[in-house]
Steps between C-alpha positions, in 0.01 A plus 500: 500500500775759579672425166178546304423821684849641428464413126158657479592816699877562566403774748378227733867469610447818704205339680705190571766718663247694702335187622838370621573835668164496679548144619847544649431836665521491883138628528157391374495493119192732496718778649781480248557744211550199270144378569364852443674508163337166409156642599557806278620292199297328230605168663323538833536234770246549771432318829359192332854440372621425852630837625348439843714185559848549637720289279743535205324308227825306458387285207373806314829686560699200375289495186562879456876444532498223237302700252688827550829319484414369156336814349599803710846453662508859640161446672626163633798675661270757653284218638804346665586839653147543635498150654842559664397832654374353835855362557657847497453564875853394596506209742125495567374150552183394321272219620383296200251312713284812513299684236569594229771239446293183487534371144139390489292640793235228457754231590373546855194391691212711363415693822867596538525612139188714530585661833142579583434836664495480875685173511856502647763400241697191564865550605630215289470375147349150486553289187209285382713385202828303475679817378490865593633767263598864556617799301866595544580838344868573434727671246692174463835659569567371853463193714166494689475367853181320607402415856202263536310439827266202459358182651299194407165489677397163641283281281229296669667542835835370368810714512675552167859538389662532163703714255357807327667591169552859380511576128525813284317459174546127520872504585592324824645740760509306827293303747432512870378262769162585653279351769209606717706768670573838346844489335707763328718430193718737292590470131699702251382519140785546251479756222494223236157397623351850488350702219439877514148567614264220603627167631282209626617363835336167581497295818426128447353354817569149621219262415219439748486161676264257322568171677291380791188660651632858472213613282238344725641672804511837315130458410409407858686803639335735257157348572553536876588870461193565278273335753629747758439795264871557447689562178644190345737430211326282244802506269856398596768770539826407318705771668481821694712812451556773751727700263732497201737786548714615206809716506747590226 
């Protein structure tokens, strides 16, 4: 779709850059000059396009980069500059486990993704899928340090332990041992693994236990909580993150 739009209307490249600028700005997109330019242009993107949600539209930005790299190299370089701008605050540490750095915000339990008004937000990121991905923005010129604080929640009353694997755009970076207690692990991502702009950092969680009556115990525990009128997890949690701190 971005390639077809660029062929039909080359000026759409300006909208692509403005959308990126609005997404990475350290304030709500609706308050940015970039979003106002989009509203005033012939290519208007209004709230139904997702402005109210606090995320980067990572897959869309990746598609923009691919298309601009092929057809408009100068715009592609400007897109890289825009995406790297949040890293220009010296040694400021950024927590990728918080908005807007989740690669796909819906890779969470639905109530946590929606953050309903009046409901307290959860202090941790819980993973309902075997992998969790996050947006790492960097200019690609320096090694990036990553500090992960995570644990493996019990499954069916059984403690868990295993290795979590860290990857950047599919390339293996390192692994760390996790169990039911909170643990902290540090990694360094070499320049050869990083591209200017948007990089996909993925944590692959250890598999859930499948042998024995683990599933039955999990269902019994959830049922008991529901009978008491308490919240209950009806879906297993592969892993839980307190933070992913980056520093370059």
